[in-house]
VOMI-301019 format. One line per field, with one value per residue: residue number from 1; residue in one letter; chain; x negated, y negated, z of N, C-alpha, C in turn. Coordinates in steps of 0.001 Angstrom, whole numbers, plus 500000, padded with zeros to 6 digits. Each point is the difference from the previous one (the first is absolute). Layout:
<zalos>
num	NUM  ... .
residu	A  ... .
chaine	A  ... .
n.x	X  ... .
n.y	Y  ... .
n.z	Z  ... .
ca.x	X  ... .
ca.y	Y  ... .
ca.z	Z  ... .
c.x	X  ... .
c.y	Y  ... .
c.z	Z  ... .
</zalos>
This chain:
<zalos>
num	1  2  3  4  5  6  7  8  9  10  11  12  13  14  15  16  17  18  19  20  21  22  23  24  25  26  27  28  29  30  31  32  33  34  35  36  37  38  39  40  41  42  43  44  45  46  47  48  49  50  51  52  53  54  55  56  57  58  59  60  61  62  63  64  65  66  67  68  69  70  71  72  73  74  75  76  77  78  79  80  81  82  83  84  85  86  87  88  89  90  91  92  93  94  95  96  97  98  99  100  101  102  103  104  105  106  107  108  109  110  111  112  113  114  115  116  117  118  119  120  121  122  123  124  125  126  127  128  129  130  131  132  133  134  135  136  137  138 .
residu	M  Y  H  T  I  I  L  V  G  N  L  G  K  D  P  E  M  R  Y  T  P  S  G  Q  A  V  T  S  F  S  V  A  T  S  R  Q  Y  T  G  Q  N  G  Q  K  V  K  E  T  I  W  F  R  V  S  A  W  G  K  Q  A  E  T  C  N  Q  Y  L  R  K  G  S  K  V  L  V  E  G  R  L  T  P  D  P  S  T  G  G  P  R  V  F  T  R  Q  D  G  T  T  G  S  S  F  E  I  T  A  S  N  V  R  F  M  S  T  R  A  E  G  E  G  E  G  G  G  S  D  F  P  E  G  D  A  G  D  E  I  P  F .
chaine	A  A  A  A  A  A  A  A  A  A  A  A  A  A  A  A  A  A  A  A  A  A  A  A  A  A  A  A  A  A  A  A  A  A  A  A  A  A  A  A  A  A  A  A  A  A  A  A  A  A  A  A  A  A  A  A  A  A  A  A  A  A  A  A  A  A  A  A  A  A  A  A  A  A  A  A  A  A  A  A  A  A  A  A  A  A  A  A  A  A  A  A  A  A  A  A  A  A  A  A  A  A  A  A  A  A  A  A  A  A  A  A  A  A  A  A  A  A  A  A  A  A  A  A  A  A  A  A  A  A  A  A  A  A  A  A  A  A .
n.x	105985  500581  501184  500781  501350  500493  501026  500426  501103  500582  501023  499502  499964  501200  499496  499041  500727  498794  499869  498850  499332  499220  500798  499013  500834  500295  499908  500430  499609  500766  498914  500575  498890  500634  499374  500199  499364  499199  499991  498787  500861  500173  499979  501281  499076  500770  499517  500257  499687  500234  500705  499488  501013  499243  501208  499626  500648  500066  498771  499602  500366  499527  498850  500131  500343  498921  498901  500377  500222  498865  499980  499677  498783  499438  498912  499461  499043  499585  499015  500928  498820  500188  500173  500719  500358  500477  500895  500705  501278  499360  500918  500856  500218  501381  499456  499362  500225  498840  500537  500278  499931  500062  499197  500980  499127  501328  499388  500675  501294  499890  501336  499879  500891  500861  500789  500610  498805  499793  501209  500597  500178  498646  500871  499914  500185  498505  500292  499252  501001  500622  499443  501223  500244  499315  499623  500907  498745  501000 .
n.y	597883  498945  499883  498917  499942  498921  500267  498899  500477  499348  500915  500103  501054  500837  501106  500621  500880  500844  501073  500509  500329  499868  499062  499316  499507  498772  499046  499073  498752  498966  499507  498928  499633  499124  499221  499199  498934  499069  499583  499611  500004  500782  500523  500704  501039  500550  500971  500545  501329  500538  501171  500959  500677  501043  500484  501082  500991  500760  499262  500348  501105  499822  499475  500977  500793  499439  499886  498704  499254  499418  501052  499904  500035  500779  499479  501307  499654  500205  499304  499856  499940  498948  501089  499245  499323  501115  499307  498837  500493  499496  499083  499738  498981  499855  499189  500819  499843  500076  501150  500506  501122  500433  501031  500493  500957  500245  499949  498748  500235  498794  500103  498788  500284  499262  500912  499052  499767  501272  499789  500226  499208  500298  500865  499097  499351  500059  500272  498982  498948  500759  500424  500288  499404  498899  500237  500960  500153  500607 .
n.z	083216  500536  499270  500762  499559  500503  499571  500160  499328  498910  499958  498855  500020  499684  500796  499213  500013  499966  498907  500487  499036  501229  499755  500034  501136  499396  500815  498945  500714  499752  500625  500201  500180  500931  499755  500627  499335  500603  498654  499477  498990  501019  498789  500374  500189  498897  500345  498821  500554  498765  500478  499261  500707  500141  500418  500693  499309  501338  500249  498871  500559  501249  499326  498987  500864  500529  499113  500071  498854  500385  499870  501332  499591  500729  499284  500321  499247  498748  499720  499024  499537  499173  499258  499293  501255  500784  499610  500441  499850  498852  500104  498971  500951  500171  501131  499817  501266  500404  500196  501056  500036  501186  499708  500630  500355  500424  501032  500242  499893  500728  500379  499799  498805  500952  500355  500700  500281  500065  500715  498811  499063  499961  501010  500995  498734  499965  498821  499301  500174  499263  500920  500420  498829  500300  498647  500248  499965  500538 .
ca.x	500394  501360  500780  501146  500524  501165  500997  501284  500550  501165  499996  500542  501291  500098  498999  500235  499650  500080  499325  498994  500290  499894  501113  499820  500566  499201  500846  499163  500626  499172  500059  499598  499452  499980  499601  500131  499113  499989  498765  499373  500767  501250  501113  500094  499766  500485  499299  500520  499243  500660  499138  500833  499514  500599  500088  499983  500515  501262  500119  500720  501498  500356  499976  501060  501294  500280  499649  500637  499592  500215  499468  498805  499233  498620  499590  498718  499452  498914  500039  499637  499493  500410  498955  499303  499346  499511  500604  501545  500654  500317  501142  500241  501357  500794  499598  498694  498908  499336  500205  499370  500468  499256  500743  499581  500539  500353  499780  501089  501085  500900  501275  500182  501479  500846  500976  500769  499104  499950  501243  500219  498944  499055  499989  498800  498957  499258  499652  500136  500899  499551  498695  500341  500031  499408  498645  499583  499248  500296 .
ca.y	498782  500210  498589  500155  498701  499974  498965  499892  499268  500457  500738  499105  500765  501438  500882  500820  501433  500973  501200  500276  501188  501085  499887  499191  498816  498895  498952  498772  498892  498859  499372  498628  499545  498746  499129  498604  499180  498745  499876  499047  498841  500016  500972  501258  500917  501572  500956  501477  500812  501126  501213  501103  501155  501296  501041  501314  501175  499726  498404  499519  500316  499281  498608  499750  500203  498837  498464  499397  498636  499209  501044  499466  501317  499953  501183  500384  500721  499806  499272  500822  499098  500011  500917  499105  499018  500305  498938  499976  499937  498754  499859  498764  499741  499494  498508  500063  499985  501382  500704  501480  500976  500895  501242  500467  501383  499938  501106  500050  498943  499886  499282  498996  499537  500938  500569  498973  499062  500698  499933  498807  499456  499303  499862  500041  499518  498601  499161  498773  499853  500347  501057  501419  500625  499193  500187  501333  500421  501477 .
ca.z	499906  500156  500086  500094  500003  500762  499520  500592  499010  499393  498679  498995  499314  500577  499614  499035  499934  498916  500424  499002  499234  500947  500994  501073  499894  499973  500089  499999  500531  500174  501350  499990  501248  499689  500960  499830  500826  499579  499358  500383  499708  500866  499355  500262  498919  500202  499379  499895  499329  499605  500207  499379  500946  499647  501169  499479  500774  500774  500177  498760  499711  501143  499557  498924  500665  500885  499567  499080  499829  501140  501293  500635  500214  500308  499019  500338  499085  499235  498647  498615  498986  498738  499458  499135  500498  501324  501037  499911  498708  499455  499077  499588  500285  498884  499669  499307  501157  500301  501330  500169  500943  500605  500104  501387  500393  501542  501079  500879  499930  501110  499485  500891  500078  500491  499095  499779  499102  498719  499160  499152  498944  500740  501318  500770  499346  500605  498729  499980  498974  498534  499910  500191  498765  498864  499617  500413  498970  499559 .
c.x	501629  500468  501537  500552  501424  500952  501304  500789  501514  500129  500714  501152  499982  498881  500470  499222  499817  499162  498772  500388  499766  501133  499741  500525  499174  501133  499014  500886  498984  500160  499460  499576  499849  499474  500140  498865  500172  498577  499220  500659  501329  501155  500105  499846  500616  499197  500541  499179  500489  499128  500980  499503  500484  499716  500040  500649  501017  500259  500771  501516  500604  500184  501286  501182  500453  499669  500825  499528  500110  499547  498727  499148  498424  499351  498455  499452  498735  500285  499647  499653  500627  498820  499258  499026  499226  500462  501485  500451  500311  501105  500219  501618  500792  499730  498616  498844  499562  500254  499109  500894  499089  500639  499575  500733  500075  499732  500974  500818  500919  501013  500112  501218  501026  501101  500910  499416  499937  501201  500221  498907  499085  499984  498666  498719  499397  499544  500152  501003  499665  499061  500504  500102  499302  498399  499421  499166  500089  501337 .
c.y	499935  498425  500451  498506  500124  498695  499957  498971  500403  500613  498710  500720  501169  500834  500785  501444  500834  501065  500281  501461  501175  500026  499146  498549  498906  498759  498693  498986  498750  499140  498760  499426  498464  498847  498403  499192  498677  499613  498668  498579  499742  500599  501135  500892  501398  500851  501500  500629  501370  501343  500885  501273  501231  501095  501399  500910  499655  498494  499449  500137  499146  498414  499812  500092  498752  498635  499444  498520  499111  500765  499440  501395  499714  501309  499917  500864  499650  499076  500932  499064  500311  500846  499109  498793  500140  498918  500186  499903  498478  499941  498549  499761  499440  498687  500052  500021  501513  500274  501260  500670  500944  501275  500857  501560  500118  501314  499981  498605  500012  499185  499003  499163  500915  500537  498875  499041  500675  500159  498919  499638  499207  499466  499837  499415  498684  499353  498594  499810  500058  501025  501421  500753  499325  500594  501400  500646  501417  500387 .
c.z	500214  500120  500342  499968  500916  499444  500844  499117  499796  498695  498926  499229  500478  499468  498825  500399  498697  500675  499007  499281  500940  501216  501224  499860  500110  500010  500005  500233  500001  501296  499966  501586  499723  501361  499749  500961  499541  499359  500491  499607  500747  499501  500369  498880  500461  499115  500317  499260  499924  500105  499249  500818  499372  501196  499195  501011  500795  500419  498729  499921  501255  499590  499097  500872  500992  499746  498927  499836  501419  501247  500360  500180  500466  498996  500314  498817  499404  498802  498864  498995  498610  499265  498832  500327  501291  501123  499736  498681  499595  498976  499671  500147  498738  499645  499562  501018  500276  501552  500324  500996  500553  500301  501212  500008  501370  500574  501074  499855  501273  499611  501291  500141  500715  499011  499640  498930  498416  499269  499079  499214  500685  501262  500673  499447  500733  498703  500439  498932  498583  499655  499853  498575  499016  500128  500601  498758  499297  500058 .
</zalos>
């Protein structure tokens, strides 16, 4: 059996790299995917789903070096379920509402922002207004 997931979105904050005790690099970053549509009542609806991505080895080092908050990426990988629930990680937001995040182990990360877009804080972001730093679940 096999599964894969492909995401295109923007980083919610700068990536964080660390090393395992055996010396292997792992970089974690959050990716937001967004869509807008018109609901049945005629109102515009904004929907953002957050994914927590882990990249390993040389790819982890490259992601840490070149990605920044707001960078646009395409991530190919596999879903990693929460060990306690078998599904996405569920959390409670500061306002008391429930949210979830999906964990992805990357097999391939493609950088879609140009170098000029990646310069500066949040350059090249396609976040809807106010979504770039709000409610990142991790």
